[in-house]
C-alpha positions in Angstrom: 15.1 -5.1 8.9 16.7 -7.3 6.2 14.5 -9.7 4.4 15.9 -9.9 0.9 17.6 -13.2 0.4 20.7 -13.8 -1.8 18.6 -15.8 -4.2 16.2 -12.8 -4.7 18.8 -10.0 -4.7 18.5 -9.3 -8.4 14.7 -9.2 -8.1 15.1 -6.9 -5.1 17.0 -4.4 -7.1 14.3 -4.2 -9.8 11.7 -3.9 -7.0 13.5 -1.0 -5.2 14.1 0.9 -8.6 10.3 0.5 -9.4 9.3 1.6 -5.8 11.4 4.9 -6.3 9.4 5.5 -9.5 5.9 4.9 -8.0 3.7 8.0 -8.5 0.1 9.2 -9.1 -1.3 10.0 -12.4 -1.0 6.7 -13.9 2.7 6.2 -14.0 3.6 2.5 -14.5 6.4 0.1 -14.4 6.8 -3.0 -16.4 8.4 -5.9 -14.5 8.9 -8.1 -17.7 9.9 -5.6 -20.5 9.0 -6.2 -24.1 11.6 -8.4 -25.8 12.3 -10.6 -22.8 11.3 -14.1 -23.7 8.5 -15.1 -26.0 6.4 -12.2 -27.2 3.4 -14.6 -27.3 3.4 -14.7 -23.5 0.9 -11.6 -23.4 0.6 -9.0 -20.8 -1.0 -8.5 -17.4 -2.1 -4.9 -16.6 -2.6 -3.7 -13.1 -3.3 -0.4 -11.5 -4.2 1.2 -8.1 -2.7 1.5 -4.7 0.9 2.9 -4.4 1.0 0.9 -1.1 0.2 -2.4 -2.8 2.2 -1.6 -6.0 5.5 -2.9 -4.5 3.8 -6.2 -3.5 2.5 -6.7 -7.1 6.0 -5.7 -8.4 7.6 -8.3 -6.1 5.2 -10.9 -7.4 6.0 -10.1 -10.9 9.7 -10.1 -10.3 9.5 -13.6 -8.9 7.0 -14.8 -11.6 9.5 -13.8 -14.3 11.8 -16.6 -13.1 8.8 -18.9 -13.9 7.7 -17.4 -17.1 9.8 -14.5 -18.6 7.5 -14.2 -21.6 4.8 -12.5 -19.7 4.8 -8.7 -19.2 3.3 -7.4 -16.0 2.8 -3.6 -15.9 2.0 -1.9 -12.5 0.5 1.7 -12.6 -0.1 3.7 -9.3 -3.1 6.0 -9.7 -4.2 5.3 -6.0 -6.8 2.7 -4.9 -9.6 5.0 -6.1 -8.0 5.7 -9.5 -7.3 1.9 -10.0 -10.9 1.0 -9.4 -12.0 3.6 -12.0 -9.8 2.0 -14.6 -10.6 -1.6 -13.4 -14.4 -1.0 -13.5 -14.1 0.4 -17.0 -12.6 -2.8 -18.0 -9.1 -1.3 -18.7 -7.0 -3.4 -16.3 -6.7 -7.2 -15.4 -6.0 -6.5 -11.7 -6.7 -3.7 -9.3 -4.2 -3.3 -6.4 -6.1 -2.0 -3.4 -5.4 -1.1 0.2 -8.9 -1.2 1.2 -12.0 -3.1 0.1 -14.0 -1.8 -2.9 -16.6 0.8 -2.1 -20.3 0.3 -2.8 -20.3 2.9 -5.4 -17.2 1.5 -7.2 -18.8 -2.0 -7.1 -22.0 -0.4 -8.7 -19.8 1.0 -11.5 -18.1 -2.4 -12.2 -21.7 -3.9 -12.4 -22.9 -1.2 -14.7 -20.0 -1.9 -17.0 -20.5 -5.8 -16.7 -17.2 -6.2 -15.1 -17.3 -9.2 -12.6 -14.5 -9.5 -10.2 -13.0 -11.5 -7.3 -11.3 -10.0 -4.2 -8.3 -11.9 -3.0 -6.4 -10.9 0.2 -2.7 -10.6 -0.6 -0.8 -9.5 2.4 -1.1 -7.3 5.7 0.3 -3.8 6.4 0.6 -1.6 9.3 -0.3 2.0 8.5 2.4 3.9 10.2 2.5 7.4 11.6 5.9 8.6 10.7 8.3 11.3 12.1 11.6 12.7 11.4 14.5 10.7 13.1 15.7 13.8 14.9 12.2 14.0 16.6 12.9 12.6 20.1 9.8 13.7 21.7 6.9 12.0 19.7 8.3 8.5 19.4 5.3 7.3 21.3 1.9 8.8 20.6 -1.6 8.0 21.8 -4.3 7.6 19.2 -6.1 10.7 20.7 -2.7 12.7 20.1 -2.8 11.4 16.4 -6.4 12.5 16.2 -5.6 15.8 17.5 -2.8 16.3 14.9 -5.0 15.4 12.0 -8.7 16.2 12.9 -10.5 18.8 10.7 -11.1 21.0 13.6 -7.3 21.2 14.4 -6.7 23.3 11.2 -5.4 26.6 12.1 -5.3 25.8 15.9 -3.0 22.9 16.2 0.1 24.2 14.4 2.9 23.3 16.8 3.9 20.0 18.7 3.3 22.0 21.8 -0.4 22.2 20.8 -0.5 18.5 20.6 1.0 18.0 24.1 2.2 20.7 26.4 5.3 18.6 27.2 6.3 18.7 23.5 8.6 21.4 22.3 7.2 24.5 20.5 8.3 23.1 17.1 6.0 23.9 14.0 4.0 21.0 12.7 4.5 20.2 9.1 2.0 17.5 7.6 2.4 15.1 4.9 0.1 12.2 3.8 -1.9 10.3 1.2 -4.1 12.1 -1.3 -7.8 11.4 -1.6 -7.6 8.8 -4.3 -5.6 6.6 -1.9 -6.9 3.7 0.0 -4.5 4.7 2.7 -6.2 8.0 2.9 -9.7 6.4 3.3 -8.4 3.9 5.9 -6.5 6.5 8.0 -9.3 9.1 8.1 -11.9 6.5 9.0 -9.8 4.9 11.8 -8.2 8.1 13.2 -11.0 10.6 12.8 -14.1 8.3 12.6 -15.2 9.3 9.2 -13.8 8.6 5.7 -12.4 11.7 4.1 -12.5 13.7 7.5 -9.1 15.4 7.8 -7.7 18.9 8.1 -6.7 20.4 4.6 -3.6 22.2 5.5 -1.2 19.3 4.7 0.7 18.2 1.7 -1.2 15.3 0.0 0.1 12.9 -2.7 -0.7 9.4 -4.1 3.1 9.0 -4.2 4.3 7.8 -0.8 7.9 8.8 -1.6 6.9 12.5 -1.6 5.6 11.9 2.1 8.9 10.3 2.8 10.9 13.1 1.4 8.8 15.7 3.2 9.2 14.1 6.6 12.9 13.3 6.1 13.5 16.9 5.5 11.9 18.7 8.3 12.4 17.9 12.1 8.8 18.9 13.0 7.1 16.9 10.1 4.7 14.0 10.5 3.0 11.9 7.9 1.2 8.6 7.4 2.0 5.6 5.1 2.4 1.8 4.9 4.9 -0.1 7.2 6.9 -1.4 4.2 8.0 2.1 3.3 9.3 2.5 6.9 11.2 -0.7 6.7 12.7 0.3 3.3 13.7 3.7 4.7 15.2 2.8 8.1 17.2 5.8 9.3 15.4 8.3 6.9 12.1 8.2 8.7 10.9 6.5 11.9 7.5 5.1 12.9 5.8 6.2 16.2 4.4 3.8 18.5 0.7 4.1 18.9 -0.8 3.5 22.4 2.5 1.8 23.3 2.6 -0.6 20.3 5.0 -0.1 17.3 4.0 -1.4 13.9 5.8 -4.6 13.0 5.0 -8.1 11.5 4.2 -9.5 15.0 1.9 -6.8 16.2 0.0 -6.6 12.8 -0.5 -10.3 12.7 -1.5 -10.7 16.3 -3.9 -7.7 16.2 -2.2 -5.7 18.9 -1.3 -2.9 16.5 -4.9 -1.4 16.4 -6.7 0.2 14.8 -4.0 0.8 12.1 -3.1 -2.9 11.2 -4.9 -3.7 7.9 -5.2 -6.3 5.0 -4.2 -5.6 1.4 -6.0 -6.8 -1.7 -5.9 -7.5 -5.3 -9.1 -7.5 -7.4 -9.1 -9.8 -10.4 -11.2 -9.4 -13.5 -13.0 -12.7 -13.7 -13.1 -12.5 -17.6 -9.4 -11.8 -17.8 -8.6 -14.7 -15.5 -10.9 -17.1 -17.7 -9.8 -15.8 -21.1 -6.1 -14.8 -20.7 -3.8 -17.7 -19.7 -1.1 -15.3 -18.6 -3.5 -13.6 -16.2 -4.4 -17.0 -14.6 -0.9 -18.0 -14.4 0.1 -14.9 -12.7 -2.8 -14.7 -10.2 -2.2 -18.5 -9.3 1.4 -17.8 -8.7 0.7 -14.6 -6.7 -1.6 -16.5 -4.3 0.7 -19.7 -4.1 3.7 -17.8 -3.4 2.2 -15.1 -1.1 4.6 -15.7 1.7 7.6 -15.2 -0.7 6.1 -12.2 -2.3 5.4 -10.5 1.1 9.0 -11.5 2.3 10.6 -9.8 -0.8 8.5 -6.7 -0.5 8.8 -6.3 3.2 5.1 -6.7 3.9 3.6 -8.6 6.7 2.6 -12.2 5.5 -0.8 -13.6 5.7 -1.8 -15.6 8.7 -2.7 -19.3 8.3 -6.3 -18.4 8.4 -5.9 -15.7 5.7 -4.0 -18.0 3.5 -7.0 -20.4 3.7 -9.3 -17.5 2.8 -7.1 -16.5 -0.3 -7.0 -20.0 -1.5 -10.7 -20.3 -1.3 -11.1 -16.9 -3.1 -8.8 -18.2 -5.8 -10.7 -21.4 -6.0 -14.0 -19.4 -6.7 -12.3 -18.1 -9.9 -11.7 -21.6 -11.3 
């Protein structure tokens, strides 16, 4: 799936390099490195979801064409880790692949951090398999649940345990770590409870680790965002869920359920009001949401969602 236009090829190169470096533990990339443009442009600090990071990187790359003096840094400590930093007042923007939790909102409130949620794009949380796996290209939600349910640990260890028609190939499991919004969303939608999952899998806040694991093992299965599947065509493959493959169309029209989801940025209200570079970047991010999603290979907002994002932005003004 090719969405990178000639006009944005250079930006795409920077984006893909940043994607390869995304990892947990607060690693960050800087879209506009120090020394490019006027140093008085200031900085914008972001942290959070490794899924949303490429989206914010794309926004920063496009924004650099408008104002190269502003440095936008993107760290990837996971949605939960991002909210910890954000609610401590350490960042201007938190990238989130799920809405903020009540306890996180309470922490922000306790620290006097007021914020605004802005919907940024859509994503299809994908169940991925090795390209050499020709038996599980279509799975039911019940089969996905059987693979990942807590009670399956120690009992569902082979693909033949998932379905008798599948070969007796050992299951190897990779997926998001507990600080990831992807982890929260997947466990809630698949297993019916946030955090409910078998523990004998390899977790990471870095989605590239999941990609490498699944790509290297015919019997492997994992879960991550649709954009990573599109970026790694031929390296990994997405399984259809109940007959529907994740795609721009199926996510936007709601047929890819229950794993289609919105993605968010959370903006520190004080940063937006007091730092011109933050206001400039956030305004650009919302105004150019379709271009940003296109460059980063995410599912664009629907017309209704665009209106919502504009209303959310207006509330900051």
